[in-house]
N, C-alpha and C positions, 0 to 999 in steps of 0.2 A: 846912483840905488832904485829899484823898482818900490813906485807903490806903499806895494801889498807887504812888501817884505818886511819882516817884522825884526828890532834888536833889542839887543840887553846891553844896557853900557854899566861894567866894571867902574865903578868911579871909587879910587884909592888911591893916597897920591906912596901908598909902596908901590915903587915903580920894579922889584925885585918878585913881588908877587905878585901881582897885576899880570907879567909876563911870564910870571908860570901857569897861573890861574887863565887866563885866555890860551892858549899852548894846549892846553889841558880840553878846557872845552874848542876847542877848536880840531880836537882831536874824535870826539864823540861825535857818532855818526847819529843820526837824526834827530836832535835839537832842533826849535823853530824857530831858534834867532839867528841873527849874524852878530856877530859878537865883537863891542866894539871897548878901548879901554879909554879912561880918562884922569887922570892923575891928578889933575889941578882945575882949578873950580873953572876957571877963563876958558881951557878946551871942551870942560863939558858945555859949558851957555854959545860957545860955538856952535858948538858940532846939534846942539836943540835949535837951534837957531832953523838951522834946515831938515833938523829931521823931527819928528816926536817919538822917541824909545817907547817899545812896549813898556820894556820895567828896569829900572834903573839899581841897581846892587851896590846900594853904598856903603862905607864903612862909617862904623857907628860914631867913631869922635867926625866922620866928614857931612854926615847928616842933618838939615833943617830944614821944618818945613817949606821952606820956597822950593825943595824936592820934587813937594809932589805936583807941582805945578806942570812938570817940565818931562813926565809921562805920560800916560795913556792910563797907566796902573800905580797903586800906590807902591814906594818905592818897598826891595827891600833888604832889610839891614845885614849889613853887615856883623859882625859880632867881635869885635877885635879887641876891646876888653874885657870881655866877659860878665861884665853885668847888667848887658840889654834883657831882660823880660817879658820883651812883645810879644806876640805867639807871629810878628812879619821882618824874626829873625834869625838868622842861622851863622852859626858860630862860623871864624878865619878861621882857627888855627883848627885843623882835625885833618883828614883825610878828603882830597878833590873829589873822591867820589860823594864823599858822605855830605859833602857841602853841598852838590852837587843835586843829591835826592831830595835835602832840604828846599832844593830853591823850587823843582819842581811839586814838592810837595804845597809847600804855600803856594806856588802862583798857581794852580790845580786849582787853589778855593779861591781866587781875586777872577778865575773865568766865568762864566758861566757858557752853553751849552753853543750858544750860536752860536760867539763868535771867540773862542778859543780854537789857535789856526789845528789843523791836522800836524800831526808830526810826521818826516819824513817818514817813506818806506821804503827800505831798501833791497837789490836780491830778489831769490827763490822765498815760497813755501816754503817753510820751517819740514821737518822731517819729524814723528812723531812714534817717540817710543814708548808705549806702556811699556811696565813691571809690574805683575800681580801674581797672589798665589794664595790656595789656601791653605798655605800652610805657616805654621805661627815659628818666630826663629830660626828663620831658613835664610837669615843673610841680604833680608831684599834690599833693605836702604844701603847697606856696605855694595852691596851690587851696584846698585843704580846711584851712586855719587862716585866710583871709582869708576863706573863706568862716563860717567859723566866729563870726569877727567882728565878720559883717556881721548875722551872725541876733540875735548878738545883743540886736537892735533890738526884735525878736519876742518873746526871755525870754530861761531858761538857759542854754546852749550846755556840753555836753563833747565833746572831742575827743580821741581814742585812735590814734596811730598803731599799724601792727602792721609796719611795713618794717624791713627786716633793714638793719642797723647806718645806722639815724635818723643823716644827716650835721649836724642843727642841734643845736649846747650845749645852747640855750634848751629841747631838746624831751626830752632825755637827762642832765639831771644832776637824780637821782633823791636821793643823799645818803642818806638814812640814813632816811629816810621810806619809801624804796624807787620799787621801777620797775613795770609794768605786768606785769614775770615775776617777782615779788616777791608780789603779786597774786591770778597765776594758782594759787597754794598753795592759797587761801582759794576756788576757784571750788564744790568739792563741803562745804565749810563751809554748816550752817546762817546762814536764812537774813541772820539780826541779826549772825550773826559777819562773814561776808560786808562789810557796809553797814557796820559801827562802821569794818572794817579801808581799807574804802575811800574811806572821809572822811575818813581820815589820812592817805593817798595824797595829794589833791587838790595841787593844787600850779594858780595863776591867770597868765595870759601877756595881759595890756591887757583885763580880763574875762572875759578865754576858758578855762573849767575844764579840765584834762588831768593825765591820769598819766603821767608820768615815762617814756615807750618804753622796754623791753629793749635793753640791752645786746646780747646774743647770739639772733637769732632761732632758735636751735637749742630754744629753751622753747617758741617760740608756736610752732616747728612737729611741738611732739609731742600740742600738744592739741589732740581729737579738735571738731570738728561740735557734737555734743550738747554737751561741757561749754561752746562759746564759747554757742548756745542761751542757757544759763541762765547764767550771768556776763552778756550783753545785754539778757535779761528781770528779771532784777534789777536790772539798773541803771536800763533804761528803765522796768517799774515802781514802783522807792520810794526812786529818789534827785533827783525835781523837776526833772527835763529837760526843755525843752521839745525840744530840738533832741540827738542825739549822734551826733557824725557819724565815721565808721572812717575810716580812710586804711591802705586794704590793700594785702597785699601777696600773692602767688606763695606767699609763705615760708609764708601761713595754712591747715592741714591743713582742707580741707573747705572752700575759699574758695569754690565757689560754693553752697554750704547758706549757707554765710553771709549771700551774698550776697539771698540768699533769702527771707533776714530783713529785709531793707531794707526798706525803705519808698518809695525810690527809690534811685535809684543813679547818680553823675556815672562816663563813661566817657570819661579825658583821650585826644584822638584826633589824629597828627599829620599833617602833609603830604604828608612827602618820601612816596616807594612801597614801606618797608620799614614804616615805621608803619602804612598803608593794608593793606597786608597781613600784619600781624601784628594788628590790627583785623578783618577780613577772618576768621582763621581762627580766635579768638577768638570769631566768632557762633557759627562754623561747629560749633567745641566744643560751644559749648552749646548749636546744634541736637541736635549728638548723641549729648547724654546729657541729655536731653529738660529744657532749663533753660530752657527759648523763653517763661516768668516772667520770668526776671531781664534777658530779652532786650526785652521789654516792658516793663519801668521802666525800664529804662536810659533815661540822655538822653544824646547824646553831647557834647563838645563838645572847640573848639580852642584852650587855652593863647593869647592871642598874645603874641610873645616879645619881652622887654619885659631891655634888656639890664642893667640893675643892681634886683634886686628890693630889696624896702621889706623894713627889720627887723619881724620879726614883732610887735613893740609899736611898727614907727611910727602916727601919726597916720594915719587913713583920709581922705584930703581926698582924693581922684578918682585921674583918669590913667588909661590905657586899660584895663590887668590890674581897678582897681577894678570901674573902670568894668562892663568884661566879666563880672565877678566877678557885679557887684549884677544885670546883668541874667541871667542864669541860677538865679539865689536865687528868679526869677520866677515862673518853672517850679513851683514847689515852694509857694509861703506867699499 
């Protein structure tokens, strides 16, 4: 084992759980630790004589104060009783991805910017796809989410909503893990700190990763375009996504500069006279303020009307809406 290698030890007497959790963690690309499992104290003591773990993830039933001296950082408690109330605990009996989010959230709070390890970037820079329209109620969020799900056939996808007062409960429920507005506070943090916090907030809907959107648009409106650039560059370089989809709104400060960062942009249009005039006005403003490059990489699309929008986690079994979005994807992949 290399001297600088970070180790997370899972210390739990439940052999079946330990095996399954270790298998899950080993399959998560980019984690900063080597994963080791110990199911009894003797094995843990033997391992720690030769190595000091970066962190011990200990079942509450196995924890005692002596563990504090065995690792570089305070142990994280794996709550297998439901009675643990300390801030350094994460529930054991929940989906594995939720447990990992909790571990990353607690661990990022332990570490200073100077000693936090870099998460391991893999692959190439993500392709940044913007979706924006000056027209309201045009299926923009529906288009964005289902496009993200369809792109999962091509690689890992992240969806970010910048909508003000997003109406979909599935995309706004952040709970204790936080929302996009909470992540905003880490934009100026060193890369490793930001990345660790980012990964602790990720949620998934039908395989599509997302950060719960901000509850209030005022938080987003205060962020300058330069900070959004840093935010998006970190995600595109460090987080191993093939595609990052931005469901944008006018509440984003410097919206044209954010659109300029995108590799391609979908502009949702409409058939009625007001919609057409709004699109015309929007394109005129782009030209007026020297954003013809944004206009040049924009793809206009008129999403077909559907009587009932399917749930975001429903099966993608075709239909006019899904077929239309699939056709649009053909222009970028």
